[in-house]
C-alpha positions as CSV (number, residue, x, y, z in Angstrom):
1,M,-38.1,68.6,-54.5
2,T,-40.6,68.0,-57.2
3,G,-43.0,65.2,-57.3
4,M,-43.2,61.5,-55.8
5,R,-42.6,58.6,-56.8
6,L,-43.8,55.1,-55.6
7,L,-40.9,52.2,-55.7
8,P,-41.3,49.2,-57.2
9,E,-40.9,46.8,-54.5
10,G,-43.4,48.0,-52.5
11,D,-45.4,51.5,-51.1
12,T,-42.4,53.6,-50.0
13,E,-42.8,56.8,-51.5
14,V,-39.5,58.8,-52.5
15,E,-39.6,62.4,-53.4
16,M,-38.2,62.7,-56.9
17,A,-35.2,65.4,-57.3
18,K,-34.2,67.9,-59.6
19,V,-30.2,67.1,-59.9
20,M,-27.1,68.7,-61.2
21,V,-24.1,66.0,-61.7
22,A,-20.7,67.6,-61.5
23,E,-18.2,65.2,-62.4
24,Q,-15.4,66.0,-64.7
25,Y,-15.0,62.2,-66.5
26,D,-17.6,61.8,-69.2
27,S,-18.2,58.2,-68.5
28,I,-19.0,58.5,-64.5
29,R,-21.8,61.7,-65.5
30,Y,-23.1,59.1,-67.6
31,L,-23.4,56.5,-65.2
32,L,-24.7,58.7,-62.8
33,R,-27.4,60.3,-65.3
34,T,-28.5,56.7,-66.0
35,V,-28.8,55.6,-62.3
36,L,-30.3,58.8,-61.5
37,T,-32.6,59.1,-63.9
38,S,-34.0,55.1,-63.4
39,V,-34.8,55.8,-59.9
40,G,-37.2,58.5,-60.9
41,H,-35.0,61.8,-60.7
42,E,-34.9,64.7,-62.9
43,V,-30.9,65.5,-63.9
44,V,-31.5,68.5,-65.0
45,V,-27.9,70.0,-65.9
46,E,-23.8,68.0,-66.1
47,V,-20.9,69.9,-66.2
48,N,-17.7,69.0,-65.8
49,N,-16.1,71.9,-64.6
50,G,-16.1,74.4,-61.6
51,P,-17.0,77.5,-63.4
52,D,-20.1,75.6,-65.2
53,V,-21.5,74.5,-62.0
54,L,-21.6,78.5,-60.9
55,S,-22.6,79.7,-64.6
56,T,-25.7,77.1,-64.3
57,F,-26.7,76.5,-61.2
58,H,-28.9,79.4,-60.7
59,S,-30.6,78.7,-64.0
60,T,-31.4,75.5,-63.3
61,L,-31.9,75.9,-59.6
62,P,-31.5,72.0,-59.1
63,D,-32.9,70.5,-55.6
64,I,-29.4,68.3,-55.1
65,V,-25.9,69.0,-57.0
66,S,-24.2,65.6,-56.9
67,L,-20.3,66.8,-56.7
68,D,-16.8,65.8,-57.5
69,L,-14.6,67.7,-54.6
70,R,-12.0,68.0,-57.3
71,L,-13.2,69.3,-60.5
72,P,-11.0,71.1,-63.1
73,S,-10.5,75.0,-62.4
74,M,-12.5,75.4,-59.5
75,D,-12.0,74.1,-56.0
76,G,-15.0,71.9,-54.8
77,F,-14.9,73.4,-51.0
78,E,-15.6,76.8,-52.6
79,L,-18.2,75.8,-55.1
80,M,-20.3,74.7,-51.5
81,K,-19.6,77.4,-50.0
82,H,-21.2,79.6,-52.9
83,I,-23.9,77.2,-53.3
84,K,-25.1,77.0,-49.6
85,S,-24.7,80.9,-49.4
86,T,-27.4,81.5,-52.4
87,S,-29.1,78.5,-52.0
88,P,-29.1,77.1,-48.4
89,N,-31.8,74.4,-49.0
90,T,-30.0,72.9,-51.7
91,R,-28.8,69.5,-50.6
92,I,-25.0,68.7,-51.6
93,I,-23.7,64.9,-52.2
94,A,-19.7,65.3,-51.9
95,Y,-17.5,62.6,-53.4
96,S,-13.7,62.6,-54.4
97,S,-11.2,59.7,-55.0
98,G,-8.7,59.1,-52.4
99,I,-10.7,61.8,-50.0
100,H,-9.6,61.5,-46.3
101,A,-11.3,62.0,-42.8
102,V,-10.4,65.9,-43.0
103,D,-11.5,66.5,-46.5
104,V,-15.0,65.0,-44.9
105,E,-15.0,67.0,-42.0
106,M,-14.3,70.3,-44.5
107,A,-16.8,69.4,-47.0
108,I,-19.3,69.2,-44.4
109,S,-18.7,72.3,-42.8
110,C,-18.5,73.9,-46.4
111,G,-22.3,72.8,-46.6
112,A,-22.4,69.2,-48.0
113,S,-24.8,66.3,-46.2
114,V,-22.5,64.0,-46.9
115,A,-19.1,63.1,-48.0
116,F,-17.5,60.0,-49.1
117,D,-14.6,58.3,-51.3
118,K,-14.4,57.3,-55.3
119,P,-15.7,55.0,-56.7
120,F,-18.4,54.3,-54.6
121,D,-21.3,51.6,-54.4
122,L,-24.4,52.9,-56.2
123,D,-27.0,51.8,-53.8
124,D,-25.2,53.6,-51.3
125,Y,-24.9,56.7,-53.5
126,L,-28.4,56.4,-54.2
127,K,-29.9,56.6,-50.3
128,H,-28.6,60.0,-49.9
129,F,-31.2,60.8,-52.9
130,Q,-34.2,60.0,-50.2
């Protein structure tokens, strides 16, 4: 992680992270970028499909990947395996609409720190970036 930031409500410090937002929908990418940057994280790249995750990951080297498991053109589980095989310390926050318990288990086994259903509460989402 790249730096420290004081939270406005107190003296608790959180590490700022370089984040890749991998989400197929423009409006959700915009929302996630806005929320993440508002709390001090740096969104280093936004992508809307699996091949773009792979083509930009190594040049941006994010600390955290916010990953929609159902990106076009590539399976999210395979993307996680690739990310973790080349960069084991990268944290992956995985989500998808209509996610089931088996998907959560598979996401964790492929390297996600957490996996949850979309839509999600933004405050809960942000907790995974601390």
